[in-house]
N, C-alpha and C positions, 0 to 999 in steps of 0.2 A: 488410459486415463484422459478423458476429454475435458480440456480446460480452455481450449482456444476461445470460445465465446464468452467465458466468464472470468477466466484467469487473466487474460490479456487486458481486458478493461480495468481490472483492479490495479495492475502495475502501471498502466498508462495514466490512470487518474492521478496517482501521486506525482508523476512527472509533470503533467499538465498543470496541476494546481500550484505546485511549488514554482514552476517556471513563470507563472503569471505575475509573481512578485508580491511582496507583502505590502507594497505601497498602495495597492488598489483599494480604495475605500469601500468597495462593495464586497471585498473578501478580507475584512479586517480580522486578524487573529484575536485581537483584544476583544472584539465584540462577540466572539464565539468561544471564548476560553472555557466557559462552563457549558458542557453539552446538556441537552434536554433529554431526560429519560423518556423511553417509550414503552408501552405495554404490549404492543403488537408482537406476535410471534411469527408473522408471515413475512419472509424476507422480500417478497415482491409487492408488499403493500405500498400505497402511494406515498406515505410518510417516509422520509429518509431515516434509516436506522441510526441510532445514536448509541453512545456508550457511557458508562459511568463507573467510577472506582467503587469497588465493593469493600466496605469496612471489614467484612468477615475474612477477607483474604489479603488485606493490606500487609499483614505481618509476613507474608510469603515473599514480598519484594525485598531485594537487597537494600542496604542503607543508601539513601539518596535516590531511590527509585520508588515508584508506586505501581500497583497492579491495576489494570483496567479490565473490567469484565464486560463482555458482550454476550450475556447469557442467552439472549434470544437467538443468537447465531452459534451458540455452543462452544465458546472459547474465551480465554483471558490471556493476557500477556503483561509483562512489566516493561515500563519505560522510565527513563530518567525523569526526575521531578520537574525539570524545566521544559519538558515536552508538553504540548497542549493538543487537545483534540479539536478538530474543525468539522463543522456540519457539512456533509455532502449536499444537503438540501440547499444551503446558502450558495454553494458553488453553482448548482444547477440553475439557480435564479439569477445569477450575476452576469451571465453571458460570456464568462471566461472561456468555456469550452468551444463556443463558436469561433472566438477569436483565435484560439490555439489551433483549431482545425484548419482555418483558412491559411494560417502562417506555416503549416507543416503538411503540405499536400502529399508528401512521400509516406506519411503515416496516417493517411485519411481513414482507412478502414479501422485501424486500431483505435483511433481517436473517436470515431463515430460509435464504436462499441463502448468506449468509456463514457461518452455522453449518455447513451442509452442505459448504461449501468447506474448512472446517477439518477436518472429520471425514474427508473423502476425500483430503486431502493436496494439494489443488489450490494452496493458498497457497505460493508459492515463497520469499518473503522478507518478514519484517516487522522494521522497525528503528525506533528512537525516539531522540530527543535526550535523553540522560541528564544534560545539564548543567542547572544551576539556571535558566538563561535559558529552556531548552527547555520547562520545566514551570512557569514562574513564574505562568502564568495558571490553573494547576490542571488543564490539559489538556496532555498530553505531545505535542509536535510529533512527527510520525511519517511513515513511508512504508511502502508494501507494493508488491510487484511479482509479476507472474505471466506465464507464457508461455501464450497462448491457442491456439497452434497456427496452422495455415494459415488465412488470411483472404482475402476478396475485397473489391475496392473500393479507393477512394482515401482519403487522410487526410480529405478533405472529407466523404466518406460516413461515415467513422467519427465525426467530430464531430457530425454530425446524429443518428446512431443513439445515441451515448452520451447526448447531451442529451435525446433523447426518452425513453430508458429512465429517466433520472434524474427527469424531470418526472412520469413515471407511478408511480414506486416510492418516491420520497423527498419528504417535505414541505419543499421548498426555501423559503427566504425570499428574495424578490427574483427577479431574472432568472438563467437559466442562460446564461452567456456562453461562446461557442465561437470558436476561431480555428484555423488550421493553421499549423504551424511547421516549420522544417527543422532537424533535429538531426544530429549526426555519424552517428548510427545509422540515420537515414532520416527520411522525412516522418512527421509526427505530428499528431494532433488534440490540442488543448489545451482542456480544459473547466474552467470555474471556476463555483463556486456555493457557497452557504452553507445550512446547515440546523441546527436545534436538536436536540441529543442529550441525553437524560436518562440519567444514569449508573446509574439503577436505585435510587438512594438519595435521590431528590428534588432533585438538583442538575442544572440544565440549562445546557448550554454551546452557544453559537452557534459552529459549526465552519465554517471556510473550507477548501474542498477545491480542490486543483490536480491534475487528472488528465490524464495523457498516454496516448493510445493510439498506440503506435509501430508502424509497418509496416517491418519489417526486410528484409534481403536475402531474396529468394525468397518474399516474401509472408507471412513469419511475423509474427504479431501479439503484441505485449507490452503489458500494462497496467501503468503506473507511477502510483501515487496517493500524494499527499502532503497532509497536513492539519495545521492549527494552529487555535488559538482565533482567531475572527474579529478580535478586538480586538488580537491580537498578530501576525497573519499578515504584516504589512508588514515586520517585522524578519526574516522567514524567506524572503521572496520570492527573494532572490538565491541563498540556499542551495538552494532548490527548483530554480531554473533550472540551477544548476551540477550538481546531481545528475542531472537529465534529460540535460544535455549530456554527462555522463560515461558514460551508458548505452551498452553495446555488446554485440553478439552474441559468444558464445564457443562453440567446438567442445567437445563432451563428451569 
């Protein structure tokens, strides 16, 4: 299951965006709370992919949650109502990635891939916890998701490959933990690890990542990455699990 060049950018994007801080006026969550729908079905189109809640499937979300559909990328998932989507296009134009890259030379390769993923439109969905609790640590709890297309191999293979890519490209603290799990959408690899992220302004946060590599029907691969400050991740573990369990494939 080859996900190094597309899966790693997806997970790093979430870390880099949240680490930049919500006080940056060029990346204001308030200004982008309402995503702009797109009609393109080409994931590599120059316009950044966006997402929108589908009224036809809202009822499938638990109480207090809403379902977000990214039909052009073939999936939907549910998030708590206080979570908001953020346009990757806005991030690409803000200069945030360049600042994060310069401040984190040990993760230069992964961060460059993240920047390229933004510019090419590969990132399908980025969302963050807009509640006070979600950013109480100074790092916005967040998720990002991407359709990586047809893949080969099992969830066990995916777990091994993701873990190895992380060890090679990201300065992790401690062990990279892996396991395989069964989700309603299919078998998945779950990878857990922590790494220190500098926001480009001298503030470093130890970030905990929970990344799912999901193998859907017909062998389509999806990468779902969620992260929070390491000292606060315990309060978000149940939310992360429920988001992963809500993930499902959708027809375009």
